[in-house]
C-alpha positions in Angstrom: 10.2 -13.6 25.6 11.6 -13.5 29.4 8.8 -13.9 32.1 8.7 -10.7 33.8 8.9 -9.8 30.2 5.4 -12.1 29.3 3.5 -11.2 32.1 4.5 -7.2 31.4 2.9 -8.0 27.6 -0.1 -9.1 28.3 -0.9 -7.1 31.3 0.1 -4.6 28.1 -2.4 -6.1 26.1 -5.5 -6.7 29.0 -8.0 -4.6 29.9 -10.4 -6.7 32.5 -7.0 -8.1 34.9 -8.7 -9.8 37.9 -5.1 -10.8 40.9 -5.9 -13.5 43.2 -3.4 -14.2 45.9 -2.5 -15.9 49.6 -0.4 -15.2 52.0 2.8 -14.8 50.0 1.7 -11.9 48.6 2.0 -10.5 52.3 5.6 -12.4 52.9 8.1 -9.7 51.8 6.0 -7.7 54.6 6.9 -8.9 56.4 3.6 -11.2 57.9 4.6 -14.7 57.2 2.2 -16.7 55.8 0.8 -20.6 57.2 1.8 -23.7 55.1 6.0 -23.0 54.1 8.7 -23.9 56.0 8.6 -20.5 58.2 4.8 -20.6 57.8 2.6 -20.5 61.1 1.5 -23.6 60.3 5.4 -24.6 60.4 6.8 -22.6 63.9 3.8 -22.7 66.1 3.8 -27.0 67.1 4.8 -26.5 70.9 2.0 -25.6 72.0 -0.7 -28.4 72.7 -3.1 -26.7 70.4 -2.7 -27.0 66.3 -2.9 -23.8 65.1 -5.6 -24.8 62.8 -7.1 -25.6 66.0 -6.5 -22.4 67.6 -7.5 -20.9 64.7 -12.0 -22.6 64.8 -14.8 -21.2 65.4 -15.4 -24.1 68.4 -12.0 -23.0 69.5 -12.6 -19.3 69.5 -16.3 -20.1 71.9 -15.0 -22.6 74.2 -11.4 -20.7 74.7 -11.4 -16.8 73.6 -8.8 -15.9 76.3 -6.3 -18.5 74.7 -7.4 -17.9 70.8 -6.6 -13.9 71.1 -3.4 -14.1 72.5 -2.5 -16.4 69.6 -4.5 -13.7 67.7 -2.7 -11.2 69.3 0.7 -12.5 68.9 0.9 -14.0 65.5 -2.2 -12.5 63.1 -1.5 -9.4 63.6 0.6 -6.7 62.7 -0.5 -3.6 62.4 3.2 -1.5 61.2 3.5 -3.9 58.2 3.0 -1.7 54.6 2.7 -2.5 51.4 5.1 -4.2 49.0 5.6 -4.1 45.5 2.7 -6.6 44.5 0.4 -4.7 46.3 1.7 -1.6 44.6 1.7 -2.4 41.0 -1.9 -3.9 41.4 -3.5 -0.8 43.0 -1.8 1.1 39.8 -3.3 -1.1 37.7 -6.6 -0.9 38.8 -6.2 2.8 38.9 -5.2 3.3 35.2 -8.5 0.9 34.6 -6.9 -2.6 33.6 -7.7 -4.5 37.0 -11.5 -4.6 37.1 -10.4 -6.9 40.6 -7.6 -7.9 43.5 -9.6 -11.2 45.1 -7.7 -12.4 48.5 -7.3 -15.2 51.2 -5.1 -13.1 53.6 -7.2 -10.8 55.9 -4.2 -8.3 55.9 -5.3 -5.1 54.0 -2.8 -4.3 52.6 -3.9 -4.4 49.1 -6.5 -1.6 50.3 -4.0 0.2 52.4 -2.0 0.3 48.5 -4.8 1.8 47.1 -6.6 -0.9 45.7 -10.5 0.0 45.7 -12.1 -3.3 44.2 -11.4 -6.1 47.1 -12.7 -9.5 47.6 -11.6 -10.9 51.4 -12.7 -14.1 50.9 -11.7 -14.6 54.5 -12.9 -11.5 55.8 -10.2 -9.0 57.7 -8.7 -7.9 61.3 -9.7 -4.6 60.1 -13.5 -5.2 60.8 -14.1 -6.6 64.1 -17.9 -7.1 66.2 -20.1 -7.4 69.1 -21.9 -11.3 68.8 -24.0 -10.4 70.6 -25.4 -7.2 69.0 -23.2 -6.9 66.4 -21.9 -3.4 67.3 -18.2 -2.6 64.3 -15.2 -1.6 65.9 -12.2 -0.9 64.2 -8.5 -2.9 64.8 -7.8 -0.3 67.3 -10.1 -1.5 69.9 -8.5 -5.1 70.3 -4.7 -3.7 69.8 -5.8 -1.3 72.7 -7.5 -3.4 74.4 -5.4 -4.9 76.6 -4.3 -9.0 76.5 -7.2 -10.6 77.3 -10.8 -11.3 75.6 -12.5 -7.9 74.1 -15.5 -6.8 75.6 -18.1 -5.1 73.7 -18.7 -1.3 74.7 -22.3 -1.2 74.4 -23.7 -4.6 76.3 -20.7 -6.2 77.1 -21.1 -9.9 74.4 -17.7 -10.4 73.3 -16.2 -8.9 70.2 -14.6 -11.4 67.4 -12.7 -10.4 64.8 -14.6 -10.3 61.4 -11.9 -13.2 59.7 -13.3 -16.6 58.3 -12.3 -19.7 61.6 -12.1 -23.0 60.3 -15.8 -24.2 61.3 -17.0 -21.3 59.5 -18.3 -20.7 56.2 -16.9 -17.5 53.2 -19.7 -14.7 53.5 -22.0 -15.7 49.4 -21.8 -12.5 48.5 -18.6 -11.9 48.9 -18.5 -15.6 46.8 -20.7 -14.1 44.4 -18.3 -10.8 43.1 -15.5 -13.3 43.1 -16.8 -15.7 40.8 -18.5 -12.7 38.6 -14.4 -11.1 38.3 -13.1 -14.4 37.3 -15.6 -15.2 34.5 -15.2 -11.8 33.2 -11.9 -11.4 33.5 -8.8 -11.8 29.9 -6.0 -12.0 32.5 -5.7 -14.2 35.5 -2.2 -13.5 37.5 -2.3 -15.6 40.9 0.5 -15.1 43.0 1.6 -15.9 46.6 -0.9 -18.9 47.1 -0.6 -22.7 46.9 -3.9 -23.0 45.8 -5.0 -25.6 48.1 -7.4 -24.0 50.8 -10.4 -24.7 50.0 -13.4 -23.7 48.8 -11.4 -20.5 47.6 -8.8 -22.6 45.3 -11.6 -23.5 43.6 -12.4 -20.5 42.6 -9.5 -19.7 39.5 -11.7 -22.3 38.0 -14.6 -19.3 36.4 -11.7 -18.1 34.8 -12.3 -18.4 30.6 -9.8 -16.0 29.6 -6.8 -15.6 27.5 -4.2 -16.3 29.8 -3.5 -17.1 33.1 0.2 -16.6 35.3 0.9 -18.2 38.3 3.9 -16.8 40.9 4.7 -18.7 43.3 7.5 -19.8 45.5 6.8 -24.0 45.5 4.8 -25.5 42.9 0.5 -25.9 42.6 -2.4 -28.2 41.4 -2.5 -25.5 38.8 0.3 -25.0 37.7 0.1 -27.2 34.6 -3.7 -24.6 34.0 -0.7 -21.6 33.8 0.4 -20.4 30.4 3.5 -18.6 33.1 5.0 -19.8 36.0 7.1 -17.9 38.1 9.2 -18.8 41.2 10.8 -15.3 42.1 9.6 -13.5 44.9 6.1 -12.1 43.6 7.5 -8.2 45.6 10.1 -8.1 43.9 8.9 -9.2 40.3 5.5 -6.8 40.6 8.8 -3.7 41.4 10.0 -5.2 37.6 7.2 -4.6 35.9 5.6 -1.9 37.6 9.5 -0.3 36.1 8.4 -1.9 32.2 5.2 -0.7 32.2 
């Protein structure tokens, strides 16, 4: 059986599907990933600071102005629209087959496509809060606050994106819900992730169901555990699956 047909068959046979995805899920929406040849970590090497340093909590506290210059230019893509992958996952949830999306992405495209149960391991650019008084701000506040550091209208504190920076811990509640969904799933679809970012990548070990389908452009450390490997662009594959369902 062809890989796309096999994946479609498993989807039809399953009732508790979980999708675990990374940056490759959104590249077809025009959002660059991090670790590929064309990713942010490879193309942003001319700055005196590495991307990992720029995106650390210590750097944010010391140099919020430099952080926000990088963040606005490289991490925010307000005009991006969901791809075929996002749309298919939303459809499967609506039909009662997809129980959860677990994503390492911060772009909010799963919700934009219609998914309701989305566990965002690394937070979201759409949520922002004052570090002093916790007042909430939408993404538009960051986009409309000029080129400098956004400050709280209420108390004057620095507004921080609700994203997990290097040096910060993942939200324990989000991790709990992700583990719960994975442990109850009968089909795990892994897509657009190198499975090298810890502790997020370790979560897939909680899956005890029937089949694992892994869709990624390059090999991952988890390839030998997968029942199906597909290296074609994930949006293209999901469009084909959508047509066969």
